[in-house]
One Martini backbone bead per residue (centre of mass of N, CA, C, O) as a GRO file, in nm:
protein
   84
    1MET     BB    1  -0.002  -1.400  -0.844
    2LEU     BB    2   0.104  -1.106  -0.704
    3VAL     BB    3   0.444  -0.980  -0.708
    4LEU     BB    4   0.599  -0.761  -0.471
    5THR     BB    5   0.816  -0.486  -0.413
    6ARG     BB    6   0.890  -0.349  -0.083
    7LYS     BB    7   0.942  -0.087   0.132
    8THR     BB    8   0.958   0.093   0.384
    9ASN     BB    9   0.682   0.309   0.350
   10GLN     BB   10   0.540   0.138   0.139
   11SER     BB   11   0.274   0.091  -0.104
   12ILE     BB   12  -0.047  -0.048  -0.178
   13MET     BB   13  -0.329  -0.074  -0.394
   14ILE     BB   14  -0.682  -0.170  -0.348
   15GLY     BB   15  -0.810  -0.009  -0.534
   16ASP     BB   16  -0.938   0.297  -0.386
   17ASP     BB   17  -0.958   0.204  -0.050
   18VAL     BB   18  -0.694   0.007  -0.027
   19GLU     BB   19  -0.419   0.007   0.196
   20VAL     BB   20  -0.082  -0.118   0.189
   21CYS     BB   21   0.172  -0.102   0.443
   22VAL     BB   22   0.509  -0.095   0.514
   23LEU     BB   23   0.645  -0.066   0.841
   24ALA     BB   24   0.818  -0.340   0.881
   25VAL     BB   25   1.146  -0.515   0.882
   26SER     BB   26   1.264  -0.837   0.947
   27ARG     BB   27   1.379  -1.122   0.917
   28ASP     BB   28   1.070  -1.299   0.934
   29LYS     BB   29   0.916  -1.014   0.943
   30ILE     BB   30   0.616  -0.824   0.893
   31ARG     BB   31   0.465  -0.494   0.888
   32LEU     BB   32   0.125  -0.410   0.845
   33GLY     BB   33  -0.077  -0.158   0.702
   34ILE     BB   34  -0.441  -0.112   0.702
   35THR     BB   35  -0.652   0.072   0.483
   36ALA     BB   36  -1.009   0.076   0.538
   37PRO     BB   37  -1.323   0.044   0.524
   38ARG     BB   38  -1.548  -0.065   0.753
   39GLU     BB   39  -1.705  -0.254   0.525
   40VAL     BB   40  -1.422  -0.391   0.517
   41PRO     BB   41  -1.308  -0.697   0.578
   42VAL     BB   42  -1.020  -0.770   0.797
   43PHE     BB   43  -0.811  -1.068   0.798
   44ARG     BB   44  -0.670  -1.319   0.905
   45LYS     BB   45  -0.675  -1.623   0.772
   46GLU     BB   46  -0.737  -1.793   1.029
   47VAL     BB   47  -0.990  -1.629   1.102
   48TYR     BB   48  -1.151  -1.666   0.845
   49ALA     BB   49  -1.163  -1.973   0.862
   50SER     BB   50  -1.315  -1.986   1.123
   51ILE     BB   51  -1.565  -1.834   1.037
   52LYS     BB   52  -1.641  -2.027   0.808
   53GLU     BB   53  -1.671  -2.280   0.980
   54GLU     BB   54  -1.902  -2.165   1.159
   55GLN     BB   55  -2.102  -2.124   0.934
   56VAL     BB   56  -2.126  -2.409   0.834
   57SER     BB   57  -2.219  -2.532   1.104
   58ALA     BB   58  -2.471  -2.336   1.137
   59ASP     BB   59  -2.586  -2.438   0.833
   60GLY     BB   60  -2.554  -2.752   0.814
   61GLY     BB   61  -2.327  -2.739   0.552
   62ALA     BB   62  -2.382  -2.490   0.429
   63THR     BB   63  -2.289  -2.234   0.222
   64LYS     BB   64  -2.138  -1.904   0.254
   65GLN     BB   65  -2.108  -1.594   0.137
   66VAL     BB   66  -1.845  -1.351   0.159
   67ASP     BB   67  -1.867  -1.025   0.128
   68GLY     BB   68  -1.779  -0.688   0.122
   69GLY     BB   69  -2.026  -0.628   0.343
   70ALA     BB   70  -2.063  -0.822   0.553
   71THR     BB   71  -2.189  -1.028   0.754
   72LYS     BB   72  -2.330  -1.069   1.057
   73GLN     BB   73  -2.132  -1.292   1.153
   74VAL     BB   74  -1.878  -1.136   1.098
   75GLU     BB   75  -1.942  -0.894   1.272
   76LYS     BB   76  -1.969  -1.057   1.530
   77ALA     BB   77  -1.678  -1.160   1.531
   78LEU     BB   78  -1.548  -0.890   1.543
   79ASP     BB   79  -1.663  -0.803   1.815
   80GLU     BB   80  -1.539  -1.035   1.975
   81LEU     BB   81  -1.241  -0.974   1.906
   82SER     BB   82  -1.245  -0.672   2.017
   83ASN     BB   83  -1.329  -0.778   2.326
   84ASP     BB   84  -1.055  -0.949   2.391
   0.00000   0.00000   0.00000
């Protein structure tokens, strides 16, 4: 794991296309802004785990790899989340 120290309004780059910016810092929380191309799925870890769990149950126990291009199921889950 890479550990970095950043202050408010400072960023890190992941590859050429993904920027993670520290927007605000409070006592036990930070606000991050993430700029990424639309084809790069970005999830909170608990949402990602839920999507993976749904994929495994839908596949009858078989595992599916989620790549940077986002599978149709991940895209469907994103649409459902954005409509809530």
